C-alpha positions as CSV (number, residue, x, y, z in Angstrom):
1,X,47.1,-59.0,-13.6
2,X,45.6,-55.5,-12.9
3,X,47.8,-52.6,-14.1
4,X,48.3,-49.9,-11.3
5,X,46.9,-47.4,-13.5
6,X,43.2,-49.3,-12.7
7,X,43.7,-49.5,-9.5
8,X,45.1,-45.8,-8.9
9,X,42.1,-44.6,-11.2
10,X,39.2,-46.0,-9.0
11,X,39.8,-43.9,-6.0
12,X,39.6,-40.9,-7.8
13,X,36.9,-41.7,-9.7
14,X,34.5,-42.5,-6.4
15,X,36.0,-39.0,-4.7
16,X,34.7,-37.3,-7.1
17,X,31.1,-39.3,-7.3
18,X,30.9,-38.3,-3.3
19,X,31.8,-35.0,-4.0
20,X,29.3,-34.3,-6.4
21,X,26.7,-36.2,-4.2
22,X,27.3,-33.6,-2.3
23,X,27.1,-31.1,-4.6
24,X,23.3,-32.3,-5.4
25,X,22.0,-32.0,-1.8
26,X,18.5,-31.0,-1.6
27,X,18.5,-27.1,-0.1
28,X,17.0,-26.6,3.3
29,X,13.3,-26.5,3.1
30,X,12.5,-23.1,4.9
31,X,10.0,-23.0,8.4
32,X,6.5,-22.7,8.1
33,X,5.4,-18.7,9.0
34,X,4.4,-17.2,11.5
35,X,2.8,-13.6,12.3
36,X,6.4,-12.0,13.2
37,X,7.9,-13.7,10.1
38,X,5.5,-12.1,7.7
39,X,5.8,-9.2,9.6
40,X,9.5,-8.9,8.7
41,X,8.7,-10.3,5.5
42,X,6.3,-7.1,5.0
43,X,8.6,-4.8,6.3
44,X,11.9,-5.8,4.5
45,X,9.7,-5.9,0.7
46,X,8.9,-2.3,2.1
47,X,12.3,-1.2,2.2
48,X,13.5,-2.1,-0.8
49,X,10.6,-1.4,-3.1
50,X,8.5,1.1,-3.3
51,X,5.4,-0.5,-3.0
52,X,1.3,-0.2,-2.3
53,X,-0.5,-2.1,0.6
54,X,-2.5,-4.2,-2.2
55,X,1.0,-5.5,-3.6
56,X,2.4,-6.1,0.2
57,X,-0.4,-8.4,1.0
58,X,-0.3,-10.2,-1.9
59,X,3.6,-11.1,-1.8
60,X,2.7,-11.8,2.5
61,X,-0.2,-14.4,0.6
62,X,2.3,-15.9,-2.2
63,X,4.2,-16.7,1.0
64,X,2.2,-18.1,3.0
65,X,1.2,-20.5,0.3
66,X,4.7,-21.2,-0.6
67,X,5.7,-21.7,3.1
68,X,2.4,-22.5,4.8
69,X,2.0,-21.4,8.6
70,X,3.4,-23.1,11.2
71,X,1.3,-24.5,14.5
72,X,0.5,-23.3,17.7
73,X,1.8,-25.5,20.9
74,X,-1.2,-27.3,20.2
75,X,-0.3,-28.5,17.2
76,X,-3.0,-26.0,15.8
77,X,-2.0,-23.9,12.7
78,X,-1.9,-20.1,14.0
79,X,-4.1,-17.6,11.9
80,X,-2.8,-14.6,10.7
81,X,-5.1,-11.8,9.8
82,X,-2.9,-10.7,6.2
83,X,-5.4,-7.6,5.7
84,X,-4.8,-6.4,9.7
85,X,-1.2,-6.6,9.6
86,X,-0.7,-4.6,6.4
87,X,-3.0,-2.5,7.5
88,X,-0.7,-1.4,10.2
89,X,2.1,-0.9,8.8
90,X,0.2,1.5,6.2
91,X,-0.6,3.0,9.6
92,X,2.8,3.3,10.8
93,X,4.0,4.7,7.7
94,X,6.0,1.9,6.3
95,X,3.7,1.4,3.2
96,X,2.1,4.7,1.5
97,X,-0.2,4.5,-1.3
98,X,-0.3,8.0,-2.0
99,X,3.6,8.5,-2.2
100,X,3.5,5.7,-4.5
101,X,1.0,7.0,-6.8
102,X,2.7,10.4,-6.5
103,X,6.3,8.8,-7.4
104,X,4.9,6.9,-10.6
105,X,2.8,9.6,-11.6
106,X,5.6,12.0,-11.8
107,X,8.1,9.2,-13.4
108,X,5.7,8.6,-16.2
109,X,5.0,11.6,-17.0
110,X,9.1,12.2,-17.1
111,X,9.1,9.9,-19.4
112,X,6.3,10.8,-21.7
113,X,3.6,8.5,-21.0
114,X,0.2,9.9,-20.8
115,X,-2.8,9.6,-18.9
116,X,-4.4,6.4,-19.4
117,X,-0.8,4.9,-18.7
118,X,-0.8,6.1,-15.2
119,X,-4.4,5.5,-14.7
120,X,-3.7,2.0,-15.7
121,X,-0.3,1.5,-13.7
122,X,-1.6,2.9,-10.4
123,X,-5.0,0.2,-10.9
124,X,-2.6,-2.4,-11.4
125,X,-0.8,-1.9,-8.4
126,X,-3.7,-1.7,-6.6
127,X,-3.9,2.2,-5.9
128,X,-7.5,2.8,-4.7
129,X,-9.8,5.5,-7.5
130,X,-9.7,8.5,-4.8
131,X,-5.9,8.4,-4.7
132,X,-5.4,7.4,-8.4
133,X,-7.7,10.9,-9.4
134,X,-6.0,13.1,-7.4
135,X,-2.6,11.8,-9.0
136,X,-3.6,12.0,-13.0
137,X,-2.0,14.7,-14.8
138,X,-3.9,18.0,-15.9
139,X,-4.3,19.7,-18.9
140,X,-1.1,20.8,-19.4
141,X,0.8,17.5,-17.6
142,X,-0.9,15.8,-20.3
143,X,-0.1,18.0,-22.7
144,X,3.6,18.0,-22.0
145,X,3.5,14.1,-21.9
146,X,2.3,14.2,-25.1
147,X,5.1,16.2,-26.7
148,X,8.0,14.9,-24.9
149,X,7.1,11.2,-26.4
150,X,6.7,12.7,-29.7
151,X,10.1,14.3,-29.7
152,X,11.6,11.1,-28.1
153,X,10.0,9.0,-31.0
154,X,10.9,11.8,-33.3
155,X,7.0,12.3,-34.4
156,X,5.2,15.1,-35.8
157,X,7.6,18.7,-36.2
158,X,10.0,16.0,-35.0
159,X,10.0,13.6,-37.6
160,X,13.3,13.6,-39.5
161,X,11.7,13.4,-42.8
162,X,8.6,15.1,-42.4
163,X,9.1,18.0,-45.5
164,X,10.7,15.0,-47.7
165,X,9.2,13.6,-50.8
166,X,6.9,10.6,-50.2
167,X,4.5,8.3,-51.9
168,X,1.4,8.7,-50.1
169,X,0.2,5.6,-48.8
170,X,3.8,5.3,-47.0
171,X,3.0,8.6,-45.4
172,X,-0.5,7.6,-44.7
173,X,0.8,4.0,-42.7
174,X,3.5,6.1,-41.3
175,X,0.8,8.5,-39.5
176,X,-1.1,5.7,-38.5
177,X,1.9,3.7,-36.7
178,X,2.7,7.5,-35.1
179,X,-1.1,7.3,-34.0
180,X,-1.3,4.2,-32.7
181,X,2.2,4.6,-31.0
182,X,1.3,7.6,-29.0
183,X,-2.6,6.0,-28.0
184,X,-0.7,2.9,-27.0
185,X,1.5,5.5,-24.7
186,X,-1.7,6.7,-23.0
187,X,-2.1,9.8,-24.4
188,X,-5.5,11.5,-25.5
189,X,-6.8,11.1,-29.3
190,X,-7.0,15.2,-29.5
191,X,-3.3,15.9,-28.0
192,X,-2.0,13.2,-30.0
193,X,-3.5,14.7,-33.3
194,X,-2.6,18.4,-32.6
195,X,1.2,16.9,-31.9
196,X,1.3,14.9,-35.1
197,X,-0.2,18.1,-37.3
198,X,1.7,20.5,-35.7
199,X,4.5,21.9,-38.7
200,X,7.1,23.2,-36.2
201,X,8.7,22.4,-32.4
202,X,6.9,26.5,-31.5
203,X,3.9,25.3,-32.6
204,X,3.7,22.6,-29.7
205,X,5.5,25.0,-27.7
206,X,3.0,27.8,-27.6
207,X,0.3,24.8,-27.1
208,X,2.1,23.9,-24.4
209,X,2.2,27.5,-22.8
210,X,-1.8,27.6,-23.5
211,X,-2.5,25.1,-21.0
212,X,0.2,26.2,-18.5
213,X,-1.1,29.7,-18.6
214,X,-5.2,28.2,-18.2
215,X,-4.3,26.5,-14.9
216,X,-2.0,29.3,-13.5
217,X,-5.4,31.2,-14.0
218,X,-7.7,28.8,-12.6
219,X,-5.7,28.6,-9.5
220,X,-5.9,32.5,-8.8
């Protein structure tokens, strides 16, 4: 004789199995892309992210690789000129490499990164050489960024134990690590050497003022 408990438990397990199958249903496959859909994707991407023409082009190429292109009424795949599509977005002002480079260079400088890091970042984003040169930090900006990085990392005149008595070998290793950190941040070696050798923050301030005064004099 089969117990009532066994009979009542069976429908529950079956219902759970059906529910589980529903949860495991495959997601709906997105349709292939038309030129209109690609343009909409590009506009949405440009609205969400500060970007460049090269990045938008790479984004659209990836989407085509993932979803493919739609076919026309005759069953032939629609060909889309991606560079021309991106160029049109640039012409309309939806994508602006110059504005991107200006903002990115300003942001990196304000965070204490040097000119080489700015150059590498803009090049990686697909910004052209002429625009990269236009937004490379000048001497005063490069010095300010180096001083800011040293201050943030407590190096040079901002080091906590600058006046403490330390083992010479330890002091040398600490100095080498500081130099390496500053160079990785994209700073010029002569700037790194000056900032790390400075004994007082006031010495760095004077060094910064000199570069600012020279740039202002050149403008006149």
